[in-house]
C-alpha positions in Angstrom: -0.3 -0.2 0.0 1.1 3.8 -0.8 2.2 5.5 1.8 0.2 8.9 2.7 3.6 10.7 1.8 4.8 9.6 -1.7 2.6 11.0 -4.4 1.9 9.2 -7.7 4.9 11.6 -9.2 7.5 9.7 -7.9 6.0 5.7 -7.0 7.8 2.5 -6.7 9.7 0.8 -9.6 7.2 -2.4 -9.0 4.3 -0.3 -8.7 5.6 1.8 -12.0 6.4 -1.0 -14.2 2.5 -2.5 -12.3 1.0 1.1 -13.9 2.1 0.9 -17.4 0.7 -3.0 -18.0 -2.5 -1.4 -16.7 -2.2 0.7 -19.4 -1.4 -1.4 -21.8 -4.1 -4.0 -21.2 -6.8 -1.3 -20.6 -5.1 0.1 -24.1 -6.0 -3.1 -25.3 -9.4 -3.3 -24.4 -10.1 0.5 -26.0 -8.7 -0.7 -29.4 -10.9 -4.3 -29.8 -14.0 -2.0 -29.1 -13.1 0.5 -32.3 -11.9 -2.0 -34.3 -15.0 -3.3 -33.7 -17.3 -0.4 -34.2 -15.6 -0.5 -38.0 -15.3 -4.6 -38.5 -18.8 -5.4 -39.4 -19.6 -2.9 -42.3 -16.3 -4.0 -44.6 -18.8 -8.1 -43.8 -22.0 -7.1 -44.3 -22.3 -8.2 -47.7 -20.9 -11.7 -46.4 -23.5 -12.1 -43.8 -26.3 -11.0 -45.6 -24.8 -13.7 -48.6 -24.4 -17.0 -45.6 -27.3 -16.1 -43.0 -30.2 -15.2 -45.1 -30.0 -11.7 -43.4 -33.1 -9.3 -44.4 -32.2 -5.8 -44.6 -34.1 -4.8 -41.8 -32.1 -7.6 -39.9 -28.6 -6.0 -41.3 -29.9 -2.0 -41.0 -30.1 -3.6 -36.3 -26.5 -5.5 -36.9 -24.9 -2.3 -36.7 -27.7 -0.1 -35.4 -28.8 -2.4 -32.5 -24.3 -1.8 -31.2 -25.0 1.2 -31.6 -28.2 1.9 -29.6 -27.0 -0.3 -26.9 -23.3 1.3 -26.4 -24.4 5.1 -26.6 -27.1 4.6 -23.8 -25.1 2.6 -21.7 -21.8 4.7 -21.5 -23.0 7.8 -18.5 -24.2 4.7 -16.7 -21.1 2.5 -17.1 -19.1 6.0 -16.4 -21.0 5.8 -12.8 -21.0 2.4 -11.8 -17.5 2.6 -12.0 -17.5 5.2 -9.7 -19.6 3.4 -7.4 -18.5 -0.2 -7.6 -14.4 0.7 -8.0 -13.6 0.9 -12.0 -11.3 -2.2 -12.1 -13.6 -4.4 -10.8 -16.1 -3.1 -14.1 -14.1 -3.3 -16.4 -13.3 -6.5 -15.4 -17.2 -6.7 -16.1 -17.2 -4.8 -18.8 -14.4 -6.9 -21.1 -15.6 -10.7 -20.1 -19.2 -9.4 -21.2 -17.9 -7.7 -24.0 -15.7 -11.3 -25.0 -19.5 -13.9 -24.5 -20.5 -11.8 -26.4 -18.3 -12.2 -29.1 -18.1 -15.5 -28.9 -22.3 -14.9 -29.0 -22.2 -13.0 -32.2 -19.2 -15.9 -33.9 -21.2 -18.4 -33.2 -25.2 -17.3 -34.1 -26.9 -19.4 -35.4 -29.3 -16.9 -37.4 -29.1 -13.5 -38.0 -32.3 -12.7 -34.9 -29.1 -14.3 -32.8 -27.2 -11.8 -34.4 -29.0 -9.2 -33.7 -29.5 -10.0 -29.6 -25.4 -11.1 -29.6 -24.9 -7.6 -31.0 -27.1 -5.7 -28.8 -25.4 -7.0 -25.9 -22.3 -6.4 -27.5 -22.9 -3.0 -27.5 -24.1 -3.2 -23.6 -21.1 -4.8 -21.9 -19.0 -2.3 -24.3 -20.4 0.1 -22.3 -19.4 -0.7 -18.4 -16.0 -1.4 -21.2 -14.9 1.7 -22.4 -15.9 4.4 -20.1 -13.4 2.9 -17.2 -10.5 3.6 -19.4 -10.3 6.8 -19.2 -11.1 6.6 -15.8 -8.5 4.6 -15.1 -5.6 6.3 -16.6 -6.8 9.7 -15.0 -6.6 8.0 -11.8 -4.0 6.0 -12.1 -0.9 8.1 -13.8 -0.4 12.0 -12.0 -1.2 14.0 -14.6 2.3 15.8 -15.6 2.2 12.1 -17.5 -1.4 12.1 -18.6 -0.6 13.6 -22.0 2.2 11.6 -22.4 -0.2 8.6 -21.6 -3.2 10.1 -23.8 -1.0 10.8 -27.1 -1.2 6.5 -27.0 -5.0 7.2 -26.5 -4.8 9.6 -29.5 -2.4 6.9 -31.8 -4.9 3.5 -30.6 -7.8 5.8 -32.0 -6.4 6.4 -35.2 -5.1 2.5 -35.5 -8.4 2.1 -34.8 -10.3 4.0 -36.9 -9.1 2.5 -40.1 -7.2 -0.8 -39.3 -10.7 -1.9 -38.2 -12.3 -2.5 -42.1 -9.0 -4.2 -43.4 -8.9 -6.4 -40.7 -12.4 -7.1 -41.3 -11.4 -7.2 -45.0 -8.9 -10.0 -44.9 -10.3 -11.9 -42.0 -13.7 -12.0 -44.8 -11.7 -12.7 -47.6 -9.6 -15.1 -46.3 -12.8 -17.2 -45.1 -10.7 -19.0 -42.5 -12.0 -23.0 -42.1 -14.3 -21.8 -43.8 -15.9 -19.6 -41.3 -16.8 -16.1 -43.7 -17.8 -13.6 -41.7 -18.0 -15.3 -38.3 -14.1 -14.6 -37.7 -14.9 -11.3 -37.4 -16.0 -11.8 -34.3 -14.1 -14.7 -32.9 -11.1 -12.6 -33.2 -11.6 -10.8 -29.9 -11.7 -14.6 -27.9 -8.2 -14.8 -26.9 -7.6 -10.7 -26.7 -10.9 -10.0 -24.9 -9.7 -13.7 -22.2 -6.3 -11.9 -22.3 -7.2 -8.6 -21.3 -9.8 -10.5 -18.2 -6.6 -12.3 -17.7 -3.9 -9.9 -16.7 -6.1 -7.3 -15.9 -7.2 -9.0 -12.8 -2.8 -9.1 -12.0 -2.3 -5.4 -12.8 -5.0 -2.7 -12.8 -5.6 -1.1 -10.2 -8.7 -0.8 -8.7 -10.0 3.0 -7.9 -13.4 4.6 -7.3 -14.9 7.4 -6.2 -13.9 8.2 -2.7 -17.6 10.2 -1.7 -20.1 7.2 -1.2 -22.2 7.6 -4.0 -26.3 5.9 -5.1 -26.6 4.8 -8.8 -29.5 6.9 -10.1 -31.8 4.9 -11.4 -34.5 6.9 -13.1 -31.3 9.2 -14.2 -30.3 5.9 -15.9 -34.1 5.6 -17.7 -34.2 9.0 -18.5 -30.6 9.1 -20.8 -31.7 5.6 -21.7 -35.5 6.9 -23.1 -34.0 10.5 -24.4 -31.1 8.4 -26.1 -33.3 6.8 -28.0 -35.6 8.7 -28.5 -33.0 10.9 -30.4 -30.8 8.2 -32.2 -33.4 5.7 -33.5 -35.2 7.7 -35.6 -31.5 8.7 -37.1 -30.7 5.1 -37.7 -33.4 4.0 -39.5 -34.9 7.0 -40.5 -33.9 6.5 -44.2 -34.4 3.4 -45.0 -38.8 4.7 -43.7 -38.1 7.7 -45.4 -38.1 9.3 -42.8 -41.4 9.4 -41.2 -43.5 12.3 -39.1 -43.2 10.0 -35.9 -39.8 10.2 -36.6 -39.4 13.4 -36.2 -41.9 14.0 -33.2 -39.7 11.2 -31.5 -36.4 13.9 -32.1 -38.3 16.4 -30.8 -39.3 14.7 -28.0 -35.6 13.7 -26.8 -35.7 17.8 -26.5 -38.0 17.8 -24.0 -36.9 14.4 -22.0 -32.8 15.7 -21.9 -34.8 18.9 -20.1 -36.4 16.6 -17.7 -33.5 14.9 -16.8 -31.3 18.2 -16.5 -34.0 18.9 -13.8 -34.8 15.3 -11.8 -30.8 16.0 -11.7 -30.5 19.5 -10.1 -32.6 17.8 -8.2 -31.1 14.3 -6.9 -27.7 16.7 -6.5 -28.8 18.8 -3.9 -30.7 15.9 -2.2 -28.0 13.8 -1.3 -25.1 14.2 -4.0 -25.2 10.8 -6.4 -26.7 12.5 -9.8 -26.0 10.2 -12.8 -25.1 13.3 -14.6 -22.8 15.3 -12.7 -23.4 18.7 -13.7 -21.2 20.2 -12.1 -19.3 19.3 -14.8 -20.4 21.9 -16.7 -19.3 24.8 -15.0 -15.6 23.7 -15.5 -14.6 25.6 -18.8 -12.9 23.1 -20.4 -14.8 20.2 -19.8 -18.3 22.1 -21.5 -16.2 23.8 -24.7 -14.3 20.5 -24.9 -17.8 18.4 -24.8 -18.8 21.0 -27.2 -15.7 20.8 -29.6 -16.1 16.7 -29.4 -20.0 16.7 -30.4 -19.4 18.7 -33.8 -16.1 17.0 -34.7 -18.7 13.7 -34.3 -20.3 14.9 -36.9 -17.4 15.6 -39.3 -16.0 12.0 -38.8 -19.4 10.1 -39.1 -19.8 12.2 -42.4 -16.1 11.4 -43.6 -16.2 7.6 -43.3 -19.1 6.2 -44.5 -19.4 8.7 -47.4 -15.8 7.6 -48.1 -16.6 3.4 -47.3 -19.3 3.7 -50.0 -17.7 6.4 -52.8 -14.5 4.0 -52.7 -16.7 0.4 -52.6 -19.4 1.2 -54.7 -18.8 4.4 -56.5 -15.0 3.7 -57.9 -16.2 0.2 -57.3 -12.5 -1.0 -55.4 -12.9 -4.4 -53.7 -13.3 -4.0 -49.3 -9.4 -4.7 -49.3 -8.0 -2.0 -51.5 -10.4 -0.1 -50.3 -9.4 -0.5 -46.9 -5.6 -0.9 -47.8 -6.7 2.8 -49.0 -6.9 4.5 -45.2 -3.0 2.7 -44.0 -1.5 6.6 -45.1 -3.9 8.5 -43.1 -4.2 5.6 -39.6 -0.2 6.1 -40.0 -0.6 9.7 -40.5 -2.7 9.8 -36.9 -0.6 7.7 -35.1 2.0 10.0 -35.7 0.2 13.3 -34.9 -0.9 12.2 -31.7 1.4 10.8 -30.0 3.9 15.0 -30.6 1.0 17.2 -30.0 1.3 15.7 -26.5 4.2 15.2 -26.3 6.0 17.3 -28.3 3.6 20.6 -29.4 1.3 20.9 -26.6 3.3 22.1 -23.5 4.9 24.1 -25.8 1.3 26.0 -28.0 -1.5 24.7 -26.1 -4.4 25.7 -28.2 -3.4 26.4 -31.0 -2.4 22.9 -31.4 -5.7 21.5 -31.6 -6.9 24.9 -34.1 -4.2 24.2 -36.0 -4.8 20.9 -36.4 -8.8 22.0 -37.6 -7.7 23.8 -39.7 -5.6 21.0 -41.5 -8.2 18.7 -41.7 -10.3 21.5 -43.7 -7.4 21.5 -45.8 -7.0 17.8 -46.9 -10.3 17.2 -47.4 -10.5 20.6 -49.5 -7.5 18.9 -51.3 -9.2 15.2 -51.5 -11.9 17.6 -53.0 -9.7 18.4 -56.1 -8.2 15.5 -56.5 -11.4 13.4 -56.6 -12.5 15.8 -58.9 -9.8 16.0 -61.2 -9.3 12.5 -61.6 -13.0 11.0 -61.8 -13.5 6.8 -61.6 -9.5 7.2 -62.6 -8.3 8.2 -59.0 -5.9 5.5 -58.4 -5.0 5.1 -54.2 -1.3 6.0 -54.4 -3.0 9.5 -55.3 -5.6 9.9 -52.5 -1.9 9.5 -50.5 -1.6 13.2 -50.4 -4.5 14.2 -49.2 -5.2 11.1 -46.4 -1.9 12.3 -45.1 -3.3 15.8 -44.3 -5.9 14.8 -43.2 -4.6 12.2 -40.5 -2.1 15.2 -39.5 -4.5 17.2 -38.9 -6.9 14.2 -37.1 -4.3 13.4 -35.0 -3.5 16.6 -32.8 -6.6 17.2 -32.4 -8.5 13.8 -31.0 -5.3 13.3 -28.5 -5.0 16.7 -26.9 -8.7 17.3 -27.0 -9.4 14.4 -24.3 -6.8 15.7 -22.4 -7.6 19.2 -22.5 -11.0 17.6 -21.1 -10.7 15.7 -18.2 -7.8 18.2 -17.0 -9.9 20.3 -15.0 -12.2 17.0 -14.0 -12.5 16.3 -10.2 -11.2 12.8 -10.0 -14.2 11.3 -7.9 -16.4 12.1 -11.4 -14.0 10.8 -13.4 -16.3 7.8 -14.9 -19.0 10.4 -15.0 -17.0 12.7 -17.3 -15.3 9.9 -19.2 -18.8 8.4 -19.9 -20.0 12.2 -21.4 -17.4 12.2 -23.1 -18.0 8.8 -24.8 -22.0 9.3 -25.6 -21.6 12.6 -27.6 -19.1 11.1 -29.7 -21.8 8.6 -30.6 -24.3 11.1 -30.5 -21.4 13.2 -32.8 -21.2 10.2 -34.9 -25.3 9.0 -35.4 -26.0 12.8 -35.8 -23.4 12.2 -38.8 -24.6 9.5 -40.5 -28.2 11.0 -40.5 -26.6 13.7 -42.2 -25.1 11.2 -45.1 -28.9 11.6 -46.6 -28.6 14.5 -47.0 -25.6 15.6 -48.2 -24.8 12.1 -50.0 -27.7 10.6 -51.2 -29.8 14.0 -50.9 -26.8 15.0 -54.3 -28.1 12.0 -56.5 -30.6 11.8 -58.4 -32.9 9.2 -57.3 -33.0 7.1 -60.2 -29.5 6.1 -61.8 -28.2 4.0 -64.8 -25.7 1.5 -64.0 -23.6 3.4 -66.0 -24.2 7.0 -64.0 -23.5 5.1 -60.4 -19.5 5.9 -60.8 -20.2 10.1 -61.6 -23.2 10.1 -59.6 -21.5 8.7 -56.5 -18.0 11.4 -56.9 -20.1 13.8 -57.3 -21.9 13.7 -53.8 -18.3 12.3 -52.4 -17.5 15.8 -53.6 -20.8 17.6 -52.0 -20.1 16.1 -48.9 -17.3 17.0 -47.8 -17.2 20.1 -48.5 -19.9 20.2 -45.4 -17.3 18.5 -44.1 -14.7 21.0 -44.6 -17.5 23.5 -43.2 -17.6 21.4 -40.3 -13.8 21.7 -39.4 -14.0 25.3 -39.8 -16.5 25.8 -37.2 -14.5 23.2 -34.5 -11.8 25.5 -35.2 -14.0 28.8 -33.9 -15.5 26.4 -31.0 -12.1 25.6 -30.2 -11.4 29.2 -28.9 -13.8 28.4 -26.1 -10.7 25.9 -24.8 -8.2 27.2 -22.1 -4.7 28.5 -23.5 -3.3 25.3 -22.2 -5.1 22.3 -20.0 -3.9 22.8 -16.7 -1.1 20.2 -16.1 0.9 21.5 -18.8 0.7 24.8 -16.7 3.7 25.8 -15.4 3.3 24.1 -11.1 0.0 23.8 -11.6 -1.7 20.3 -12.3 0.2 18.0 -10.4 -1.5 18.4 -6.7 -5.6 19.4 -6.9 -5.8 16.2 -10.4 -3.4 14.2 -8.6 -3.4 14.6 -4.5 -1.2 12.3 -2.4 -2.6 8.8 -3.2 -5.5 6.8 -1.0 -5.3 4.1 0.1 -8.5 3.3 -2.3 -7.8 4.8 -5.2 -3.7 4.0 -5.4 -3.2 0.3 -3.9 -2.0 -2.4 -6.2 -4.9 -4.8 -5.9 -3.9 -8.3 -7.6 
């Protein structure tokens, strides 16, 4: 047990090794989740052909995961605060591994849909604990480097999912068709469960909290009312009830805010810690994160449609085309938090937004110039520019949002970060119907599909560039420098001398 006089800045050598092992474990789990979000899309044609899934069932294989994930994130973060982040992480990764096995061995489409919903729900227990464990385990002056690694993982997960899905599907291992995209999680999840028990440090909120069941119900209802019409809207031709549901979600969220205020005053155990929004860096960062999610939601979907449907490329060729983007994100993410943010602060994130916008505009120009004959190597330059811009944003943004958050609310804050990111992505996916499909003629002859998709891709990227410009403006509300990068600030308030329950290394 750490003595009261010691500080996180000078841990025992054994403790130092254990926390870095713990970091590798939770980062691997985060990567597994990020890959799982994207790996399914590339295998949809194989699932539809092999399992005989209907179009509606295919929709639910992707939508069910997203709905369960988004609806449970805040609850998962708060449960970690109450019952221990290590405990919830282990429960989450164990459940995620079991759900992956059920997906891989699904005997019919209905079982696959139900297993994907379970997978999303267990991911919602696992993912919020990742940032919370990092926040509680590492002192403030080390978190910049750690979040740099996290940003690199985000970049790798964003592109390696489609690539890995393409490889596993085309290889058809043991004649299993699409099933290995889920079964690959089994050895990773089992290893994470065994090693996590040994190396992760247990931490929880220092004050006794209770789970706010009414808050859970309101958050879940509000998110379902907002996200379900967004996910199904285009397929159902945007029915009137969908707009009513989305409008009603605002009423539910308003009721949630009012209830959470009363709950905080009554017993100090709200599900959503509204006091977090009084922290300027957190409130501004959440706004940036939401808009950023919209931009990414639009880009990644239209990019996939552009390459595979518009240009007629195979899944593997499309996946390999994204490698330069992934490498650029990873390199820029590590460089930004370790070298650039300590020197230039907020300007690094703003430069990232402008760099992404420049890469998008370059992509538009190349797509227009080369048309249907564009080659993967010709896409490399705009993708590298965009990747560098994204890398400059993702890691420092997480750092900035959490830099001034009290450690006892780390789980709630982490859940909110992930929730608004999912909400942003859902909004972006919904906007694809307007900015991409809305730019196409209603009826396309086979010879017009390619040119129409190229034109729609360019039209959608104009809106992505607009979103990046809006992010640049929103970033002016972020603090000039995250608290831990200001000399003499952050170390004690953000990571105080160890409490027994926060710092004891539990095997």
